[in-house]
C-alpha positions in Angstrom: 82.8 94.7 97.1 84.8 97.8 97.7 84.7 98.9 94.0 82.6 98.4 90.9 83.1 95.1 89.0 85.5 95.2 86.1 82.8 94.1 83.7 79.2 95.2 83.7 76.4 92.9 84.7 74.3 91.9 81.8 71.5 90.1 83.6 70.6 88.4 86.9 69.0 84.9 86.8 66.5 84.8 89.7 63.1 83.3 90.5 60.5 85.9 91.3 57.2 85.2 92.8 54.5 87.6 91.5 51.0 86.3 92.4 48.1 88.1 90.9 44.5 87.6 89.9 43.2 88.6 86.5 39.5 89.1 86.0 38.9 88.8 82.2 35.4 90.2 82.2 32.5 89.0 80.0 33.9 89.7 76.6 37.5 88.5 77.2 36.2 85.4 79.0 34.1 84.4 76.0 37.1 85.2 73.7 39.5 83.0 75.8 37.0 80.2 76.0 36.6 80.3 72.2 40.4 80.0 71.7 40.2 76.7 73.5 37.8 75.6 70.7 40.1 76.9 67.9 37.8 79.9 67.4 38.6 83.6 67.4 36.0 86.2 68.5 35.9 89.9 68.0 33.4 92.6 68.9 31.6 94.6 66.3 31.1 98.4 66.7 27.4 99.3 66.7 28.2 102.5 64.8 30.9 101.8 62.3 30.6 98.0 62.0 34.3 97.6 62.6 35.4 94.3 64.3 38.1 94.4 67.1 40.1 91.4 68.2 40.3 90.7 71.1 36.8 92.0 71.9 36.3 95.4 73.4 33.2 96.8 75.2 33.4 100.0 73.2 35.0 101.1 70.0 38.2 103.0 70.6 37.4 105.0 67.5 33.7 106.0 67.9 33.2 105.2 71.6 30.0 103.4 70.5 29.2 100.1 72.1 30.8 97.0 70.5 28.6 94.4 72.2 28.0 92.0 69.3 30.5 89.2 69.3 31.4 87.8 65.9 33.7 85.0 64.9 36.7 85.9 62.6 38.9 83.6 60.7 42.2 82.1 62.0 43.8 83.2 58.7 44.8 86.7 57.6 47.3 89.0 56.1 50.8 89.9 57.4 50.6 93.7 57.6 53.8 94.8 59.2 56.7 92.9 60.7 60.1 93.0 62.3 62.9 90.5 61.9 64.3 89.9 65.4 68.0 89.2 65.6 68.5 89.7 69.4 67.9 86.8 71.8 65.4 87.4 74.5 66.3 86.0 77.9 63.7 83.3 78.8 62.6 82.7 75.3 63.7 79.7 73.3 63.0 81.0 69.8 65.7 80.4 67.2 67.2 83.7 66.0 66.3 85.3 63.7 62.5 85.1 63.8 59.6 87.3 62.6 57.4 89.3 65.0 54.4 90.6 63.0 51.0 92.2 62.9 48.4 90.0 61.3 45.0 91.3 60.1 42.7 88.4 60.5 40.0 87.9 57.9 36.9 89.6 59.3 38.8 91.9 61.7 39.5 95.6 61.2 42.7 95.8 63.3 45.8 93.6 63.4 46.9 91.4 66.3 50.5 90.7 67.3 51.8 87.3 66.2 54.9 85.2 65.6 55.5 84.0 62.1 57.2 80.6 61.6 57.7 78.0 58.9 59.3 80.5 56.5 62.7 82.1 56.2 62.6 85.5 57.9 63.8 87.1 54.6 60.7 85.7 52.9 58.3 87.5 55.1 56.5 90.4 53.4 53.6 92.7 53.7 50.5 91.2 52.2 51.6 87.6 52.7 48.6 85.3 53.6 49.1 83.4 56.9 47.2 80.9 59.0 47.2 80.1 62.7 49.0 76.9 64.0 47.1 75.8 67.1 48.2 73.7 70.0 46.9 70.1 69.6 43.4 69.1 70.9 43.5 68.5 74.6 46.4 70.9 75.1 44.6 74.2 74.6 43.7 76.0 77.8 41.9 79.1 76.7 44.8 81.6 76.5 46.8 83.5 73.9 49.4 80.7 73.8 46.8 78.4 72.3 47.9 79.8 68.9 51.5 78.7 68.7 52.3 80.9 65.7 51.2 81.8 62.2 52.6 80.3 59.0 52.3 81.2 55.3 49.4 79.6 53.5 50.9 79.7 50.0 48.0 81.7 48.7 48.8 84.8 46.5 49.7 87.9 48.4 46.9 90.3 49.3 46.8 93.7 47.5 48.0 96.6 49.7 44.6 98.3 49.5 43.1 95.3 51.4 45.2 95.8 54.5 46.6 99.4 54.5 44.0 100.6 57.0 44.3 97.6 59.2 47.9 98.0 60.4 
C-alpha cells in the first residue's frame, strides 16, 4: 500500500500462540479443586474474620494471615452491575447482557459474574441470585465451572446487608 486505507481497520482475526504455565499455589489450587465439586472456598482473615473469595494468603485490608479456608454458598446478592450493549469479539453472549458483582453468602467481598435467565432491565441491586454450574462430569476445576448466576425469586436483600460488600 502506498497510502492509508480509505476505511479504518476495526479488528484483525488471527490465531496467536501464547504458551504459559500458571502455578496456582496452595490456596488457589484447593479453591479450583473445590469448584470441580460445586463448592466455593474463601479464606478467613485471622484478625477481622472477613472472608475473601477467591482465597488469599493475607487480608488486603489488615495484612493479617487469612489461612483458614471456609466454604461459602453458591448463592448471593447482586451488588452492582452493568448492562453490556457492545459485542465483544470472540464472545458468543447475546446482547444485551448483565455483568455484575455478586456478594456470595458467607463472603465479605463480591466476585465478578455474568447474570442470565432474566431480562437485563430486571437486574437490580439487592437481587438474590444463585450459581448455574456446568453439568457433572464437565467441570474441570476452573472459573468457567460456574456458567452464570440467575435470579432465585427470593425477596431482594436490604441495602444494609450488601453496601459494604461491593
